[in-house]
C-alpha positions, 0 to 999 in steps of 0.5 A, spaced: 939 942 082 943 936 086 948 935 080 950 942 081 951 942 088 955 935 087 957 934 080 961 928 081 955 924 084 950 921 081 942 922 083 941 916 087 947 917 091 947 921 098 948 928 098 948 934 103 941 936 100 938 929 100 940 928 107 937 935 109 930 933 105 930 926 109 931 929 116 926 934 115 921 929 113 923 924 118 922 930 123 915 932 121 913 925 121 915 924 128 912 930 131 906 929 127 905 922 129 907 924 136 901 929 136 896 924 133 898 919 139 897 924 144 891 927 141 888 920 141 890 919 148 887 926 150 881 924 147 880 918 150 882 921 157 877 926 157 872 921 154 873 916 160 874 921 165 868 922 170 871 922 177 872 928 181 875 934 179 883 934 179 886 938 185 891 942 181 894 945 188 898 939 189 903 936 184 901 929 183 906 925 179 905 920 173 903 913 176 909 908 177 907 904 172 908 909 166 915 910 168 918 904 164 917 902 157 914 896 158 909 899 163 907 904 157 907 899 152 902 895 157 898 901 158 897 902 150 895 895 149 890 896 154 888 902 151 889 906 158 889 913 155 895 915 160 899 910 157 897 912 150 899 919 152 906 917 155 907 913 148 906 920 144 911 923 149 916 918 148 915 918 140 916 926 141 923 925 145 925 919 140 924 924 134 931 928 135 935 922 137 932 918 130 934 925 126 942 924 129 942 917 127 939 918 120 945 923 120 950 918 122 948 914 117 947 919 111 954 921 113 957 914 113 954 913 106 957 920 104 964 918 107 964 924 111 969 922 116 969 928 120 961 929 121 960 922 122 965 922 128 961 928 131 954 925 129 956 919 133 959 922 139 952 926 139 948 920 139 952 917 144 951 922 149 944 923 147 943 915 148 947 915 155 943 921 158 936 917 156 938 911 158 944 911 163 943 918 167 939 918 173 
C-alpha cells in the first residue's frame, strides 16, 4: 500500500502515510498518558482529601507553587496530588506541540520544503504563545 502511494520510495523511507501513522500513535499515546497521570493524581487527591467541603461559590486559583514547571515537578516528586494532576495537564498541552514537531521532522526527511516551512512557523507560534506571551 505504501509503495503504491510513493512507488519511487523504499519501505523504510518517510512517506505521508508513515508520518500520519506516527503522528496518530503519538497523539493517542500523549492523550492516554495525560489521562492516566490526571487519574492517578485525582485518586490520590480523593484519598488524601479529608478537610472541609470546598466552597464552589468562590473561585480559588491553583496554588502559586503550581504556576511554574519547577513547582509542578517538585509537587510530583513529593507525591502532591495537585502537582500530579498539573503534570497530566502539561502532558496534555504538550501533546499537540509534539505533533507539530514530529511533522516538521517528518517533512524534513521527506524533503518537502513547503510543509517544513509551514509546520516550523506553526511550531514557533505555539512555542511563543506557551512561553513568552502573557
